[in-house]
KEPA-635742 format. One record per residue: residue in three letters; x, y, z of N, C-alpha, C, O in turn. Coordinates in pm, whole numbers, padded with zeros to 5 digits, always signed. Atoms other than C-alpha are relative to their C-alpha. Layout:
# residues N
ALAXYZXYZXYZXYZ ...
//
This chain:
# residues 352
MET+00009+00042+00158-02255-03059+01519+00117+00046-00079+00125+00167-00099 ALA-00090-00062+00062-01954-03029+01329-00047+00025-00164-00128-00046-00223 PRO+00080-00072+00108-02015-02818+00999+00051-00115-00149+00154-00178-00169 SER-00003+00103+00147-02058-03023+00643+00146+00038-00069+00191+00152-00061 PRO-00108-00061+00069-01732-03035+00433-00013+00083-00130+00076+00130-00200 ALA+00005-00128+00122-01912-02815+00165+00000+00119+00060+00065+00211+00012 LEU-00012-00130-00062-01978-02550+00409+00152+00033+00063+00188+00151+00070 ARG-00141-00028-00033-01616-02576+00542+00094+00048-00152+00160+00152-00154 CYS-00074-00034+00107-01456-02568+00189-00087+00162-00029-00012+00255-00057 CYS+00060-00145+00017-01717-02239+00148+00075+00086+00109+00124+00189+00064 ARG-00048-00102-00104-01580-02070+00469+00155+00019-00048+00198+00134-00062 ARG-00115-00028+00021-01218-02146+00373+00000+00101-00158+00070+00201-00171 ALA-00010-00088+00109-01285-02000+00020-00019+00164+00043+00048+00251-00013 LEU+00056-00144-00039-01446-01664+00196+00138+00033+00083+00194+00139+00055 ASN-00105-00042-00068-01155-01660+00430+00128+00064-00106+00213+00138-00056 TRP-00076-00076+00076-00947-01548+00129-00027+00148-00062+00051+00225-00118 ILE+00045-00120+00067-01123-01270+00023+00044+00127+00080+00052+00227+00008 PRO-00103-00135-00036-00950-00990+00248+00156-00024-00056+00228+00071-00086 VAL-00139-00006+00093-00608-01167+00086-00003+00061-00118+00094+00128-00153 LEU+00016-00014+00156-00744-01106-00270+00013+00142+00025+00105+00204-00028 PHE+00014-00147+00005-00857-00741-00148+00166+00060+00016+00207+00148-00060 VAL-00154-00024-00041-00475-00701-00013+00086+00009-00146+00151+00103-00189 ASN-00057+00009+00135-00354-00814-00346-00044+00080-00112+00021+00098-00214 LEU+00081-00083+00122-00552-00622-00563+00030+00162+00060+00042+00243-00033 VAL-00065-00142-00048-00449-00286-00381+00132-00017-00048+00159+00029-00159 ILE-00127+00017+00044-00113-00373-00414+00022+00003-00158+00090+00092-00209 GLY-00001+00006+00153-00142-00463-00791-00033+00149-00053+00033+00203-00143 TRP+00069-00121+00065-00327-00148-00858+00110+00138+00001+00142+00214-00091 SER-00087-00071-00046-00084+00054-00645+00122+00009-00114+00161+00109-00173 TYR-00128+00036+00080+00207-00097-00848-00023+00083-00163+00063+00149-00222 TYR+00033-00031+00153+00064+00000-01192-00039+00176+00002-00041+00242-00102 ALA+00050-00156+00002-00050+00384-01074+00113+00039+00053+00108+00158+00082 TYR-00108-00078-00047+00295+00438-00943+00110-00012-00120+00188+00074-00161 VAL-00120-00001+00093+00503+00292-01197-00047+00051-00135+00039+00119-00192 VAL+00030-00047+00114+00305+00374-01515-00064+00129+00015-00028+00228-00048 GLU+00050-00144-00001+00102+00646-01418+00072+00139+00033+00072+00246-00027 LEU-00068-00096-00040+00300+00841-01238+00169-00002-00034+00228+00103-00060 CYS-00139+00013+00078+00672+00707-01346+00016+00029-00147+00101+00108-00187 VAL-00002+00033+00100+00622+00649-01660-00085+00085-00109-00043+00094-00224 TYR+00064-00126+00034+00364+00917-01765-00005+00140+00020-00037+00229-00060 THR+00002-00151-00046+00395+01214-01572+00133+00033+00054+00150+00149+00016 ILE-00127-00015-00026+00753+01230-01428+00084+00032-00132+00107-00057-00214 PRO-00076-00039+00126+00957+01425-01702+00176-00037-00013+00242-00046-00116 ASN-00115-00028-00009+01293+01397-01560+00083-00173+00035+00067-00236+00140 ASN-00041+00127+00000+01483+01063-01616+00078-00059+00119+00065-00175+00158 ALA-00068+00050-00099+01725+01061-01335-00123-00010+00138-00122-00114+00205 GLU+00102+00005-00076+01408+01147-01088-00070-00144-00018-00068-00224+00075 ARG+00078+00118+00028+01199+00854-01251+00081-00127+00066+00030-00185+00162 ILE-00101+00102-00031+01493+00587-01199-00001-00022+00161-00050-00119+00220 THR-00011-00023-00126+01564+00694-00857-00141-00046+00075-00136-00140+00155 TYR+00104+00065-00085+01188+00655-00725-00054-00149-00003-00118-00217+00078 LEU+00024+00144+00036+01173+00335-00916+00063-00108+00106+00018-00210+00158 VAL-00115+00114-00073+01469+00176-00731-00061+00018+00154-00075-00084+00220 PHE+00025+00012-00135+01356+00277-00400-00159-00059+00023-00192-00116+00127 PHE+00143+00069+00012+00986+00167-00477+00011-00152+00010-00052-00232+00079 HIS-00016+00168+00033+01092-00168-00573+00061-00052+00117+00020-00162+00153 ILE-00074+00068-00103+01340-00219-00268-00139-00026+00119-00162-00124+00191 PHE+00119+00016-00133+01019-00155-00030-00106-00117-00050-00154-00210+00015 LEU+00102+00130+00026+00793-00365-00238+00023-00118+00033-00048-00180+00113 THR-00054+00120-00014+00980-00652-00252+00027-00069+00179+00029-00186+00219 MET-00028+00044-00141+01051-00650+00134-00159+00013+00025-00204-00101+00040 PHE+00145-00048-00032+00683-00526+00197-00063-00168-00018-00095-00241+00076 ILE+00037+00134+00024+00576-00865-00003+00029-00138+00032-00048-00234+00032 TRP-00091+00106-00048+00829-01102+00105-00044-00060+00122-00070-00177+00150 SER+00050-00009-00166+00731-01015+00482-00148-00074+00025-00181-00160+00106 TYR+00139+00019+00017+00359-01032+00376-00032-00177-00041-00109-00249+00023 TRP+00023+00146+00027+00379-01394+00197+00051-00100+00098-00017-00200+00122 LYS-00043+00071-00093+00584-01547+00444-00084-00011+00126-00074-00112+00195 THR+00088-00041-00115+00323-01412+00722-00110-00108-00048-00154-00178+00043 ILE+00120+00068+00050+00044-01611+00499+00071-00152+00001+00028-00247+00066 TRP-00037+00167+00037+00215-01932+00416+00091-00072+00112+00138-00183+00087 SER-00085+00043-00104+00413-01988+00748-00125-00100+00093-00219-00061+00162 GLN+00095+00069-00053+00234-02281+00864-00006+00007+00179+00079-00031+00260 PRO+00018-00001-00195+00115-02228+01256+00057-00094+00089+00005-00205+00093 ALA-00060+00140-00085+00325-02440+01500-00110-00030+00096-00175+00048+00166 SER+00081+00039-00146+00125-02665+01729+00101-00086+00052+00210-00116+00006 PRO-00069+00075-00087+00218-02869+02008+00061-00144-00031+00016-00202-00130 SER-00112+00141+00034+00444-03187+01983-00093-00085+00068-00182-00044+00143 LYS+00063+00121-00041+00317-03532+02058+00025+00023+00156-00077+00007+00223 ALA-00056+00011-00142+00490-03492+02415-00104+00069+00109-00107+00062+00232 PHE+00118-00093-00118+00184-03261+02549-00133-00091-00030-00233-00058+00033 GLY+00116+00080+00000-00076-03554+02419+00023-00073+00137+00124-00069+00208 LEU+00002+00058-00137-00204-03770+02720+00076-00128-00052+00070-00164-00169 PRO-00043+00179+00035-00029-04130+02709-00113-00066-00008-00219-00012+00023 ARG+00149+00076+00025-00285-04399+02632-00059-00007+00113-00167+00048+00133 ALA+00046+00049-00094-00312-04538+02950-00095+00133+00101-00202+00113+00157 GLU+00072-00091-00057-00397-04172+03108-00089+00067-00078-00166+00149-00029 LYS+00124-00071+00100-00607-04062+02798-00139-00113+00060-00246-00082+00112 GLU+00119+00077-00045-00814-04369+02872-00072+00021+00122-00194+00003+00128 MET+00060-00001-00125-00863-04303+03234-00041+00179+00002-00084+00226+00107 TYR+00036-00151-00019-00929-03910+03169-00124-00013-00090-00221+00054-00054 GLU+00114+00000+00016-01184-04023+02914-00132-00060+00088-00251-00028+00081 ARG+00097+00129-00066-01352-04299+03144-00062+00124+00131-00174+00123+00183 GLU+00060-00092-00149-01382-04004+03446-00067+00074-00061-00042+00124-00171 GLU+00165-00096+00025-01739-03816+03448+00054+00146+00079+00023+00260+00042 GLN+00007-00150-00108-01613-03551+03740+00137+00046-00050+00241-00018-00065 ALA-00095-00075+00035-01415-03276+03628+00144+00006+00103+00259+00024+00064 GLU-00087+00007-00067-01226-03296+03923+00131-00104+00013+00250-00080+00036 ARG-00115+00090+00021-01069-03640+03886+00073+00001-00119+00180-00060-00129 GLN-00080-00010+00145-00967-03562+03526+00086+00103+00008+00183+00101-00067 GLN-00097-00058-00036-00802-03281+03670+00127-00039+00068+00238+00012+00058 GLU-00128+00102-00064-00582-03513+03864+00054-00083-00078+00171-00116-00057 VAL-00101+00078+00133-00490-03722+03559+00062+00103-00081+00166+00070-00138 LEU-00099-00080+00081-00381-03397+03377+00107+00059+00088+00216+00100+00046 LYS-00118-00065-00068-00197-03273+03661+00117-00112+00064+00197-00075+00150 LYS-00062+00104+00003-00019-03593+03682+00117+00008-00123+00239+00022-00119 VAL-00045-00004+00112+00050-03597+03340+00116+00143-00030+00223+00139-00090 ALA-00084-00131+00038+00185-03210+03333+00105+00041+00099+00175+00142+00105 ARG-00155-00004-00127+00437-03264+03631+00118-00025-00091+00229+00009-00050 GLY-00112+00028+00059+00654-03383+03344+00043+00095-00141+00140+00089-00216 LEU-00008-00108+00107+00597-03100+03099+00033+00153+00037+00000+00197+00146 PRO-00060-00155-00040+00750-02721+03090-00147+00059-00005-00178+00126-00103 VAL+00101-00067+00033+00402-02618+03162-00053+00053+00128-00094-00026+00213 TYR+00010-00075-00128+00335-02351+03441-00107+00117+00020-00107+00201+00110 THR+00118-00089+00004+00016-02159+03349-00126-00096-00002-00149-00197-00069 ARG+00144+00065-00016-00325-02259+03454-00111+00093-00059-00084+00198-00118 THR+00099-00057+00027-00656-02154+03387-00058+00101+00108-00018+00068+00219 ALA+00055-00100-00135-00842-01854+03633-00058-00098+00081-00100-00036+00179 GLY+00034+00064-00092-00960-02130+03818+00109-00097+00047+00078-00172+00140 GLY-00115+00071-00019-00638-02305+03842+00013-00126-00053+00105-00190-00002 ALA+00010+00118+00086-00684-02594+03634+00072+00022-00111+00074+00123-00181 VAL-00069+00017+00138-00462-02729+03370-00068+00020-00116-00184-00016-00138 ARG+00077-00028+00148-00515-02608+03012+00018-00126-00065+00123-00190-00062 TYR+00040+00126+00057-00641-02896+02830-00091+00041-00126-00199+00100-00113 CYS+00091-00027+00131-00766-02867+02446-00096-00149-00012-00047-00261-00032 ASP+00064+00152+00014-01058-03139+02435+00016-00012-00175+00041-00121-00226 ILE+00007+00013+00151-01062-03081+02054+00131-00067-00041+00135-00185-00077 CYS-00160+00055+00020-00662-03121+01998+00033-00145+00079+00095-00237+00026 GLN-00049+00089-00097-00625-03359+02288+00117+00028+00045+00197-00058+00008 VAL-00110-00027-00003-00346-03215+02406+00019+00103+00104-00052+00203+00097 ILE+00003-00096-00084-00222-03030+02714+00056+00112-00036+00169+00103-00083 LYS-00035-00127+00066-00181-02685+02623+00123+00075+00074+00120+00132+00183 PRO-00102-00096-00053+00164-02530+02655-00003+00141+00041-00090+00219+00001 ASP+00007-00164-00052+00233-02196+02816-00054+00069-00139-00046+00008-00246 ARG+00059-00085+00121+00076-01937+02564-00034-00019-00114-00024+00057-00211 CYS+00039+00079+00118-00060-02191+02344-00163+00033+00018-00216+00036+00129 HIS+00139+00004-00011-00437-02138+02243-00057-00073-00144+00008-00072-00249 HIS+00086+00037+00126-00705-02307+01989-00048+00085-00071-00128+00164-00021 CYS+00065-00095+00107-00790-02120+01691-00122-00073-00050-00089-00184-00092 SER+00098+00070+00045-01147-02239+01584-00010+00031-00131-00086-00037-00201 THR-00027-00020+00189-01056-02083+01208+00103-00072-00040+00101-00091-00161 CYS-00079+00064+00030-00771-02275+01202+00011-00145+00027+00090-00231-00013 GLU+00045+00170-00058-00931-02596+01384+00169-00027+00084+00215-00141+00088 MET-00124+00091-00071-00594-02644+01575+00070+00116+00112+00056+00238+00120 CYS-00062-00101-00121-00372-02535+01898+00098+00061-00080+00158+00001-00169 VAL-00103-00058+00053-00149-02245+01809+00114+00043+00095+00092+00128+00181 LEU-00148-00036-00106+00224-02218+01998+00013+00156+00018+00047+00220-00082 LYS-00011-00152-00038+00230-01854+02150-00075+00038-00097-00006+00073-00193 MET+00085-00042+00071-00078-01760+01959-00010+00158+00053-00031+00184+00171 ASP+00086-00109+00003-00158-01394+01907-00103+00013+00000-00181+00034+00093 HIS+00142-00026+00041-00428-01370+01708-00034-00043-00163+00050-00041-00252 HIS-00009+00039+00145-00588-01489+01386-00030+00125-00065-00117+00201-00022 CYS+00006-00108+00097-00549-01231+01112-00097-00024-00112-00058-00099-00201 PRO+00055+00007+00125-00815-01213+00866+00081+00033-00158+00065-00041-00255 TRP-00054-00076+00071-00599-00989+00635+00151-00083-00067+00222-00050-00161 VAL-00118+00098+00017-00322-01289+00646-00076-00156-00055-00025-00249-00119 ASN+00091+00123-00020-00613-01554+00660+00121-00101+00051+00160-00188-00027 ASN-00079+00066-00072-00361-01710+00897+00024+00023+00180+00021+00133+00235 CYS-00031-00076-00162-00287-01712+01291+00126+00036+00012+00227-00024-00025 VAL-00161-00039-00011-00013-01513+01381+00019-00048+00123-00065-00020+00209 GLY-00091+00082-00117+00202-01719+01653+00143-00007-00023+00205+00065-00101 PHE-00130+00041-00007+00525-01866+01715+00049+00036-00137+00095+00146-00168 SER-00040+00025+00140+00596-01963+01357+00028+00131-00064+00138+00157-00111 ASN-00011-00137+00080+00536-01615+01211-00037+00117+00065-00098+00195-00010 TYR+00025-00092-00065+00490-01365+01461+00111+00119-00053+00059+00229-00075 LYS-00093-00081+00054+00832-01175+01331-00036+00009-00110+00041+00096-00150 PHE+00020-00007+00131+00701-01189+00990-00117+00070-00030-00136+00128-00138 PHE+00105-00114-00032+00392-01008+01094+00056+00120+00036+00029+00222-00028 VAL-00062-00153-00072+00583-00733+01298+00062+00070-00170+00059+00187-00209 LEU-00092-00049+00083+00785-00724+00982-00089+00051-00142-00051+00125-00233 PHE+00093-00040+00115+00492-00692+00739-00022+00110+00037-00002+00198-00047 LEU+00084-00136-00012+00342-00406+00913+00142+00111-00006+00122+00223-00053 ALA-00101-00075+00002+00680-00244+00938+00050+00061-00143+00065+00181-00164 PHE+00001-00049+00165+00755-00249+00527-00099+00021-00069-00084+00066-00183 ALA+00107-00087+00054+00367-00179+00476+00022+00167+00006+00008+00255-00079 SER+00005-00181-00046+00425+00169+00675+00137+00032-00074+00125+00149-00111 LEU-00064-00069+00066+00731+00230+00501-00014-00016-00165+00051+00062-00235 TYR+00074-00031+00117+00559+00144+00157-00072+00118-00044-00073+00187-00146 CYS+00095-00115+00016+00324+00378+00224+00088+00146-00011+00074+00220-00108 VAL-00101-00098-00031+00587+00647+00335+00092+00021-00117+00143+00132-00135 VAL-00072-00049+00111+00779+00608+00020-00106+00064-00106-00087+00175-00156 ILE+00131-00038+00112+00440+00637-00222-00014+00157+00067+00027+00252+00001 CYS+00051-00156-00046+00320+00968+00015+00106+00065-00060+00076+00124-00164 ALA-00126-00093-00011+00701+01133+00011+00004+00028-00154+00027+00146-00180 THR-00062-00031+00109+00749+01102-00370-00105+00033-00087-00073+00088-00192 VAL+00121-00060+00057+00381+01169-00488-00050+00098+00028-00133+00138-00054 VAL+00065-00076-00037+00288+01424-00306+00026+00100-00069-00071+00176-00076 LYS-00023-00106+00094+00444+01673-00535-00076+00012-00130-00119+00113-00185 TYR+00099+00003+00096+00261+01544-00803-00165+00033+00035-00248+00087-00038 PHE+00125+00014-00053-00043+01515-00592-00081+00182+00015-00196+00216-00011 LEU+00030-00109+00015-00027+01894-00538-00023+00079-00126-00110+00166-00132 LYS-00011-00056+00121+00036+01998-00885-00142-00032-00075-00217+00057-00115 PHE+00131+00001+00041-00265+01814-01015-00122+00050+00065-00224+00089+00009 TRP+00128-00072-00092-00490+01929-00723-00026+00179-00026-00129+00246-00023 SER+00015-00136+00041-00386+02280-00818-00017+00035-00140-00024+00154-00171 ASN+00021-00007+00129-00433+02228-01178+00124+00059-00107+00120+00105-00222 LYS-00150-00022+00109-00056+02286-01304+00047-00074-00045+00165-00066-00078 LEU-00044+00091+00090-00067+01981-01467-00096-00015-00093-00201+00045-00068 PRO+00117+00040+00090-00275+01867-01745-00107-00107+00050-00073-00209+00109 ASP+00115+00093-00052-00609+01695-01668+00008-00113-00102-00073-00121-00194 THR+00001+00128+00031-00481+01347-01780-00063-00132+00055-00131-00118+00156 GLY+00037+00068-00062-00570+01027-01713+00069-00075+00120+00033-00171+00189 ALA-00065+00043-00129-00313+00993-01465-00053+00063+00125-00039+00011+00236 LYS+00052-00065-00119-00476+01230-01240-00069-00072+00095-00030-00071+00212 PHE+00078+00089-00063-00704+01016-01110+00084-00084+00104+00092-00060+00224 HIS-00099+00088-00080-00463+00747-00991+00064+00038+00099+00054-00013+00210 ILE-00097-00075-00081-00199+00993-00852-00079+00077+00146-00029+00088+00258 LEU+00075-00065-00076-00470+01175-00671-00013-00128+00130+00040-00116+00240 PHE+00064+00082-00059-00633+00842-00526+00102-00080+00061+00073-00133+00169 LEU-00117+00040-00055-00277+00698-00467+00053+00031+00124+00095-00045+00212 PHE-00071-00058-00085-00161+00935-00263-00095+00001+00162-00044-00003+00274 VAL+00071-00007-00100-00488+00948-00037-00022-00137+00051-00061-00147+00168 VAL-00016+00130-00017-00477+00581-00033+00109-00053+00104+00099-00120+00207 ALA-00139+00034-00093-00137+00542+00104-00026+00074+00119-00037+00007+00222 ALA+00018-00068-00142-00191+00801+00371-00089-00076+00076-00051-00112+00187 VAL+00126+00075-00098-00500+00623+00514+00081-00114+00051+00107-00140+00169 PHE-00040+00149-00063-00339+00288+00508+00137+00030+00085+00157-00049+00178 PHE-00110-00040-00085-00015+00441+00663-00040+00015+00116+00025-00042+00204 ILE+00036-00042-00145-00199+00572+00959-00069-00120+00067-00053-00150+00185 SER+00060+00151-00112-00396+00241+01061+00107-00057-00005+00139-00077+00112 ILE-00069+00086-00029-00098+00036+00978+00113+00041+00093+00171-00048+00155 SER-00118-00034-00093+00168+00231+01179-00056-00003+00141+00007-00025+00245 SER+00068-00001-00155-00073+00252+01461-00002-00153+00065+00020-00182+00183 LEU-00011+00153-00057-00104-00156+01457+00136-00014+00021+00160-00087+00118 LEU-00116+00037-00023+00279-00148+01423+00048+00018+00147+00110-00060+00218 SER-00055-00059-00089+00335+00057+01684-00033-00078+00149+00052-00097+00236 TYR+00052+00066-00070+00089-00133+01915+00109-00159+00024+00164-00196+00127 HIS-00070+00144+00027+00269-00485+01809+00173+00044+00069+00231-00025+00152 LEU-00166-00025-00065+00651-00314+01894-00046+00000+00168+00004-00091+00234 TRP+00006-00004-00121+00527-00234+02239-00054-00137+00048-00023-00168+00163 LEU-00027+00125-00061+00434-00573+02285+00106-00097-00010+00121-00188+00070 VAL-00127+00058-00015+00746-00704+02179+00080+00037+00098+00165-00046+00129 GLY-00074-00094-00066+00899-00468+02403-00028-00070+00128+00065-00097+00204 LYS+00081+00077-00118+00685-00642+02674-00021-00151+00011-00074-00227+00093 ASN+00003+00170+00034+00721-00973+02540-00159-00031+00056-00152-00086+00166 ARG+00130+00032+00006+00314-01019+02553-00022-00050-00136+00055-00027-00229 THR+00097+00021+00089+00082-01162+02321-00129+00105-00007-00179+00153+00095 THR+00147-00097-00003-00230-00939+02213-00108-00073+00080-00176-00006+00158 ILE+00091+00120-00127-00451-01261+02409+00082+00081+00122+00018+00175+00168 GLU-00072-00015-00115-00186-01186+02697-00042+00164+00068-00077+00188+00183 ALA+00020-00150-00011-00233-00788+02677-00132+00012+00073-00147+00084+00172 PHE+00132-00018-00063-00606-00847+02749-00041-00090+00111-00142-00077+00180 ARG+00052+00102-00089-00623-01114+02957+00168-00061+00052+00250-00118-00019 ALA-00130+00014-00049-00313-01155+03194+00004-00147+00016-00102-00195+00056 PRO-00027+00128-00017-00163-01531+03199-00029-00018+00149-00005+00067+00234 PHE-00002+00035-00170-00248-01713+03542+00118-00104+00037+00139-00208-00027 PHE-00089+00097-00044+00020-01877+03716-00022-00073+00138-00137-00069+00181 ALA+00050+00037-00137+00046-02055+04068-00014+00102+00061-00109+00089+00138 ASN-00009-00111-00089+00088-01739+04226-00125+00079-00061-00152+00177+00009 GLY+00108-00089+00063-00203-01581+04025+00030+00079-00121+00144+00074-00169 PRO-00035-00052+00116-00240-01372+03730+00103+00102+00008+00112+00179+00103 ASP-00112-00078-00002+00058-01191+03630+00039+00060-00144+00099-00025-00210 LYS+00005-00023+00130+00074-00985+03289+00160+00007-00052+00209-00016-00163 ASN-00182+00002+00010+00462-00947+03327+00066-00124+00011+00185-00132+00044 GLY-00029+00145-00059+00482-01320+03371+00116-00063-00098+00185-00163-00078 PHE-00113+00052+00109+00712-01349+03059+00088+00078-00033+00184+00033-00095 SER-00098-00071-00002+00893-01065+03059+00134+00010+00035+00142+00051+00151 LEU-00116+00000-00041+01259-01077+03081+00110+00139-00010+00231+00128+00009 GLY-00057-00097+00026+01365-00728+03015+00017+00036-00158+00006-00043-00252 HIS+00066-00089+00145+01340-00499+02709+00100-00107-00104+00063-00207-00166 SER-00105+00105+00110+01657-00660+02502-00026-00139-00021-00018-00190-00132 ARG+00027+00144+00014+01567-01014+02585-00122-00043-00026-00146-00159-00060 ASN+00171-00021+00070+01193-00949+02502+00018-00008-00138-00029-00103-00200 VAL-00033-00021+00119+01319-00832+02179+00064-00132-00091+00022-00183-00195 ALA-00088+00121+00042+01559-01110+02108-00067-00119-00007-00017-00207-00077 GLU+00095+00079-00026+01296-01330+02185-00118-00035-00158-00186-00133-00189 VAL+00105+00011+00101+01092-01271+01874+00104+00025-00139+00093-00039-00243 PHE-00095-00010+00123+01395-01125+01638+00149-00071-00029+00229-00057-00122 GLY-00104+00072-00011+01650-01358+01755+00144+00107+00045+00149+00230+00043 ASP-00069-00078-00097+01969-01271+01934+00141+00052-00104+00243+00101-00054 GLN-00107-00078+00105+02199-01163+01570-00102+00073-00098-00185+00036-00181 ALA+00049-00126+00068+02101-00826+01459-00023-00007-00140-00124+00044-00187 LYS-00033+00001+00122+02204-00897+01117-00135-00058-00092-00151-00030-00210 TYR+00098+00071+00045+01880-01112+01060-00136+00075+00045-00242+00033-00003 TRP+00144-00080-00040+01597-00866+01219-00057+00060-00096-00178+00063-00075 ILE+00057-00036+00074+01522-00702+00921-00032-00094-00147-00074-00037-00248 CYS+00010+00110+00078+01502-01026+00700-00106-00074+00049-00110-00133+00157 PRO+00141+00144-00016+01159-01236+00672+00069-00117-00005+00049-00201-00093 ILE-00052+00156+00007+01381-01523+00772-00033-00024+00132-00022+00072+00208 PHE+00017+00065-00125+01279-01758+01089+00142+00049+00091+00251+00009+00052 SER-00079-00033-00086+01492-01606+01362-00006-00012+00188+00075-00006+00281 SER+00046-00016-00150+01309-01618+01686+00058-00110+00085+00090-00213+00026 LEU-00050+00103-00089+01438-01823+02006-00104-00060+00030-00220-00025+00011 GLY+00065+00129-00054+01315-02118+02145-00066-00107-00095-00044-00124-00215 ASP+00083+00093+00084+01080-02388+02048-00139+00036+00015-00202-00063-00021 GLY+00110-00079-00050+00764-02196+02142-00109-00116+00102-00229-00100+00126 GLN+00080+00074-00086+00649-02481+02366+00042+00053+00162-00047+00052+00246 SER-00046-00007-00121+00862-02382+02682+00022+00168+00017+00011+00238-00084 PHE-00021-00134-00024+00927-02037+02815+00071+00026+00104+00032-00043+00198 VAL-00033-00050-00105+01150-01868+03062-00111+00091+00070-00147+00193+00012 THR+00072-00116-00082+00916-01693+03330+00028+00060+00077+00117+00011+00147 ARG-00061-00109-00063+00948-01363+03518-00029-00104+00159+00057-00103+00248 LEU+00091+00024-00138+00708-01569+03827-00061-00148-00046-00165-00156-00110 VAL+00034+00113+00066+00692-01946+03756+00044-00111+00122+00148-00080+00180 GLN-00042+00057-00080+00708-02246+04006+00061-00131-00063-00006-00206-00135 ILE-00075+00106+00033+00973-02504+03941+00103-00020+00097+00120+00061+00188 ASP-00116+00042-00071+01272-02685+04092+00118+00046-00114+00115+00049-00237 PRO-00144-00032+00043+01637-02572+04034+00007-00102-00151+00005-00059-00266 GLU-00030+00086+00121+01682-02874+03799-00072+00047-00119-00011+00074-00222 GLN+00080-00040+00117+01384-02776+03577+00024+00100-00056+00030+00107-00179 ALA-00019-00119+00057+01450-02444+03554+00132+00011-00088+00140+00087-00185 LYS-00141+00028+00094+01811-02531+03409-00048-00061-00143-00007-00022-00252 GLY+00052+00077+00119+01639-02745+03162-00077+00072-00101-00054+00052-00221 VAL+00090-00109+00053+01385-02485+03045+00083+00120-00055+00049+00184-00154 LEU-00064-00104+00035+01638-02238+03024+00113-00028-00129+00153+00063-00202 GLN-00057+00063+00082+01845-02451+02804-00072-00025-00145-00023+00002-00255 GLN+00101+00002+00094+01556-02529+02588-00005+00104-00092+00002+00090-00214 ASN+00035-00153+00099+01499-02140+02474+00153+00043+00021+00182+00157+00058 GLY-00144-00092+00063+01896-02107+02405+00031+00119+00110+00067+00230+00070 LYS-00069-00103-00072+01979-01914+02727+00135-00002+00044+00173-00119+00049 SER-00127+00011-00012+02337-01839+02819+00048+00037+00140-00018+00119+00204 PRO-00040-00018-00164+02503-01822+03161+00005+00176-00021-00048+00243+00067 ALA-00004-00129+00014+02567-01458+03026-00141+00057+00024-00145+00178+00049 ASP+00131-00062-00026+02188-01401+03071-00033-00012+00132-00142+00034+00164 ARG+00017-00024-00128+02214-01445+03426-00119-00131+00047-00173-00126+00157 MET+00139+00066-00029+01930-01741+03414+00057-00145+00004+00012-00214+00095 GLU-00008+00124+00038+02076-02062+03305+00079-00083+00104+00034-00197+00115 THR-00047+00082-00137+02283-02207+03606-00033+00022+00129-00089+00126+00165 ALA+00032+00004-00121+02248-02274+03930+00018+00102+00089-00058+00123+00184 ASP-00046-00096-00096+02437-01994+04081-00112+00101-00041-00156+00179+00043 CYS+00085-00145+00039+02194-01750+03872-00121+00003+00128-00164+00103+00186 LEU+00140+00005-00057+01897-01901+04079+00043+00063+00162-00040+00108+00240 HIS-00028-00090-00126+02104-01757+04392+00024+00130+00011+00036+00192+00116 SER-00055-00120+00011+02191-01451+04245-00090+00132+00095-00197+00110+00151 ASN+00074-00099-00023+02102-01076+04366-00103+00026-00072-00183+00110-00030 ASN+00126-00070+00083+01852-01039+04099-00120-00100+00000-00227-00062-00047 ILE+00106+00087-00025+01639-01345+04174-00012-00047+00154+00068-00089+00237 GLN+00050+00045-00166+01449-01411+04491-00074-00139-00019-00134-00185-00116 HIS+00038+00137-00007+01362-01739+04611-00128-00030+00110-00112+00024+00220 THR+00113+00032-00079+01032-01857+04788-00027-00125+00040-00117-00176-00027 VAL+00024+00127-00039+01031-02186+04962-00147-00019-00009-00210+00073+00043 ASP+00176+00065-00014+00638-02364+04916-00046+00014+00161-00152+00071+00187 ASP+00051-00018-00141+00611-02378+05306+00081+00133+00063+00085+00150+00185 GLY-00019-00106-00100+00773-02049+05377+00174+00019+00058+00262+00102+00038 LYS-00137+00048-00087+01076-02157+05573+00097-00089-00035+00214-00066-00002 GLU-00063+00128-00032+01206-02477+05507+00135-00007-00102+00121-00010-00224 LYS-00093+00042+00067+01564-02528+05402+00073-00136+00007+00021-00212+00089 VAL-00080+00122-00070+01801-02826+05429+00128+00030-00085+00141+00044-00207 ASP-00134-00036+00037+02168-02752+05429+00042+00086-00078+00139+00073-00153 GLY-00008-00117+00059+02128-02424+05304-00034-00002-00143-00018+00093-00220 ALA+00059-00002+00156+01981-02550+04971-00123-00008+00024-00164-00070+00122 LEU+00102+00026+00017+01655-02506+04870-00086-00135-00030-00066-00212-00124 LYS+00064+00165+00045+01397-02818+04907-00149+00010-00090-00230+00102-00091 ASP+00126-00006+00064+01117-02918+04685+00011+00126-00123+00113+00163-00181 SER+00042-00092+00109+00973-02660+04440+00028+00128+00067+00012+00137+00188 VAL-00046-00131-00036+01096-02280+04459-00071+00104-00114-00085+00077-00233 THR+00078-00086+00072+00908-01974+04335+00134+00098-00073+00180+00176+00011 VAL-00071-00032+00039+01171-01835+04111-00034+00181-00094-00094+00177-00201 GLU+00061-00115+00046+01111-01434+04014+00144+00063-00049+00253+00067+00008 ILE-00150-00049+00038+01358-01272+03787-00068+00138-00062-00158+00156-00144 GLU+00043-00116+00035+01336-00928+03768+00078+00082-00123+00198+00109-00119 PRO-00044-00085+00136+01380-00730+03414+00067+00121+00027+00105+00193-00066 
//
């Protein structure tokens, strides 16, 4: 039974509480640092100005990436992944799961979809009524299927996925640097207040508490940042790290790994000048992915590679790449070849 509109409204309001908390902490840290530390405590103008300049630079980048993570609309599958009218009616008319799978497999043949459920079935969302693209999952909180879904983050009240994963990683990075700047510049006055070398003014509480809060947040945020940088290097999502995606040949936790440099480019783009800016530069469309181990024919492989912006320099786009020393081919029947060419579908394994 679907929740009532009033209950949905209450849930949505409650979901903003963690975001409100984060913004209150940021607001208080700004007051404590700028007013209590720089204005009332630091006596040297040169030191004060230097601290304020660095503080505002990292604060700006932190807030920019944070709000980009919050307000980036999660990307959902296009209409191409929905069932055509005739197949949809046939799917809804069938009562047996096996017959429904036959309908889904027929439609999925024309789509760049190579992952399956643990039981080998085509991944289909009955709520959104779409065949799920690879790495796509349904979020019950956002009530939609999200492309390359990583997780739903309550601290941004949004799904972290294809459209904002770069922003999320930058948010963690700049939040860590923001905490580092605070700790590095406040520690001297923290020790002076702690050892009673400065007068016991109203700034004492703010500066002592500011240092402790920044240090605690740095430890937790930097740990999460390290984990997500590791995921970027492996080209995995949090979901895939806990549950390996299933391909025709079985589960493969490294199924989407294309080598460290290519994995980083998938998230941050292939132009380094955009990496530290909260500007979308991720490669591909979020609906099709080149995989290390996937069953496709050479023509489909070429099409998928082109959709993902791969170039011949990556050794993956042209048919010649499919016959290079770094790619292994296995014909479905294990032996069959026609005039030296592969027949039907092949298993293409890209060694990162």
